[in-house]
N, C-alpha and C positions, 0 to 999 in steps of 0.2 A: 202488733203490740199497742195497747191502749195508752194514750197520753193522760197525764193527770187531768181529772175532771171530765174525761171523755167517757161515753158509754162503752161497755164491754161489747166485743165483737166476736161472734162465734160462727165458724164455717160450717155449712151443710153441704155435702156433695150432692150434685144434681145427677139425675139419670138421663141417658139418651133416649128420646122417644120420637117416633115418626108421628107428626101431627099435621094433618091437611097436606100430606105428601112431602113434608119438609122435616129434616132432623132438628129437634129442638131439645133444650135442657130444662128440666123441671123437677120439682119436688112438692109433695103435698104441703099446703100452707099450715097445717096444724102443728108441724114441727117448729116452724118460726113463731107461731102464736104461743107455744109452751115455753120457748126460750124467752121471749119478751115478758110474758106474764109470770112464769115460774122461776126463771133464773135472772131476770132483769138484764138480759143481753139482747143485742141487735143481731138478727141472723143475716148472713151473707151467703148466697149460693156459690158454690164452687163448680165451674163447668168441668165435665169429665173429659179432659183433653190431655191426661197423662202427666209426665214428669214436670212439665212447665208450671204446674200448680204448686209445686213444692215451695216456691218462692213466696206464695201467699201466706205461709205459715208465719212469716216475720210480722205480718199485720194483724194476726189473730190472737185472741186470748183463750180459745178453746175450740175443740173440734167435736161436732155431733155427727156420728155416722147413722143416718136415718134408714128407715125401712123401705122396701120396694117390692113390687110384684116379681121382679127379676131374681134369678138365682146366680150365685157365683159359679163361673164355669168350672166343671170338674177337673180340667187340665190344670188349674191353679193349684190344685192339692193332690196331684198325681194319680187321679182316678182315670182308668182307661175307658170305661163305658160312660156315655152321657145319656141319662134317662129323661132329661128335660131340654132337648136341643133347641126348642122354640122359645125358651124363656131365659135368655142370657142377655147381659149388657157388657160386652167386653170393654167398652170405653170406660164404664164406671169402675170395673175391676182394675184396669190399668192405672187409674187414678187414686182409688181409695186405698188399695194395698200399699202403695208407696206413702200416701199421706199419713196413714195410721202409724206406720213404723217410724217416720220421721217426727211425728208429733210425740210419741212415746220417748224418743231418743232425747228430745229437748225438755221433757218433763211437762209438756202442755196437757191440761186436762182433756180427757177423752171420755165421752159418753156414747155408747153404741147401742143401737136399738134394732131388733129383728134382723134384717139383712146385715145390719152393722155388727152384731155379735158374731155372725158367720164370717164376715170380712175380717174382723179382729182375729179369729181363731185361725183362719187360713193365712193371714199375714204373718202369724207367729209359728207357722209350721204344722198346724192341726189339719184335721180332715173333717168332712161333713157326710152325714147321711143325705142323699139326694132326695129320698121320698120316705120320710120318717113313718108314714102310715103303713108302709110295707114291712117294716122291721118287727119281727115277732115280739109280742108283748107290749108294743107301743100303741099309744092312742092315735087317732087321727087328728092332728093338730091344725088342719086346714080350717078356713073361715066357714065354709059351708055357704048356704043360700040365705036369703033374707035381706032386710034392710041393713044399712050401714050400722045402725044402732044394735041390731040383732047380731051382726057379724062381729062387732067389737065389744059385745057384752062379756062379762066374766064367764070363763068356761071351765077352769079347774084350779085347784089349789097349788100353791108353790111353797116348799119348805125353804126358809132362809137360814143362813148361818154366817159366821165370821163378821167381817166389816159391813157387808151389805145389810145383814140383819140389824146391826147397830145403827146404821145410817137411816134405814127405814123405820126403825123402832118397832120391829115385830119379827117373830120367828116363822110366821106364816101369813100369807096373803092369798087372795083369789085374783086371777089374772085372766085377760083375754088371750086368744090363741088364733093366729092367722098366718101360719107358716107351714111350709112343706119341707124345707131343708132344716137341719138341726146338727148340732155339734156331735161328731163321732169321737175322734181322738183329740183330746185337748192339746192346743198349741203350747209351745214351751213357755214356761213362766206363768201359766194361767192357773187359777184355782177356782173350782166350781163352788159357788156360794148360794146357788138356788137350784132346786130340783123339782120337777113334776112328779106326781105319784107313780108314773110309769118309768121313772129314771132318766127322762130326758133332761139335759142340762138347760136350765133357764136363766142362769145369771153367772157371770164370771168376774173375777178381779185380776188385774195384772200385778203379780206379787211384788216385783221389784221396781215398779214405777215410783218415781220420786213424788208424784202427785196423784190426783184424782185420775183413775183409769178403770171403769166399770162398764159392763155390757149386760143387757137383758134381752131376752128372747120375746117377751111380750111388748105391748105398745102403751107405755105410761103416758105418752103425749096426748092420747085420746081422752078428751074431757078430763085433763089432768087435775084441774082445780076441784073436782068432785071426789078425788080419791086421796086420802092421806098419804099413802106410800108414794104416789106420783109427786105430790107436792114436796115431800121430803127429798125425793131424788133430784128434782130440778133445782130445789133451793141449795142443796149440797153441791151440785154442779156449778151453779152460779157463784157460790162462795169460793169454790176452788178456782174458778176463772178470775175472780177479783184478786185472790192471793197471787196467782200467777202473774197477773198484769202488774201488780205492785212490785213483785220481784224483778220483773223485766225493766220497769221504770227505774228502779234502784240501780240496776246494772248499768243502765245508760248514764245515769247521773254519775256513778262511780267512774266510768270511762272518761267522761268530760272532765272531772276533777283531776284525774290522773294525767 
């Protein structure tokens, strides 16, 4: 919880990675840069160590579920077959699925990106396509080869609706695409508010959330300042975090007076 006149603090779950033969926790720096520049918040990495991290929510004003090369383990959503057994991060799964449910329960603003939309969907009881490129009628949504600029360049259109369209100020935008997993069955209480031309769900909103709770499949953090929709998304998230922080501070003052 942010104290008066203190900066906003938003948590970003880290991934488990083997670097130089040692287990380390890391996340791409661009998510923190988008939070600082676009939302006016200070990023804090959340180590993927499971239930112990739930206590950290008392110190946060928002939660950003970031993307990752890893996939959510199929066992988390009841799938018997594992099509990508070498691309999992069970430590992150064991942390983020608990964090997102707890954050939503307390009304904390949540913004989920790429792997994050998949985590949100699974946390609320939904399922995933493990390899969207093998589903009949669907595009290949993977990044492909080339430089980072080429991989993160806009790839396809997205149709927006509902609150997400109003927030971004458009009914359609063009987005990048760097994912293999994708939403299959929507989780409980989720509404699809962004669709790719092939029907793939690209954005959702948590219907009964008391505050900001949105997720997108693309990467708005990539050069966010150059894209009007990305600027609008991070600005709205920052505003929601400030509102949440003010509400938490008012609750604390009320408790002291009582």
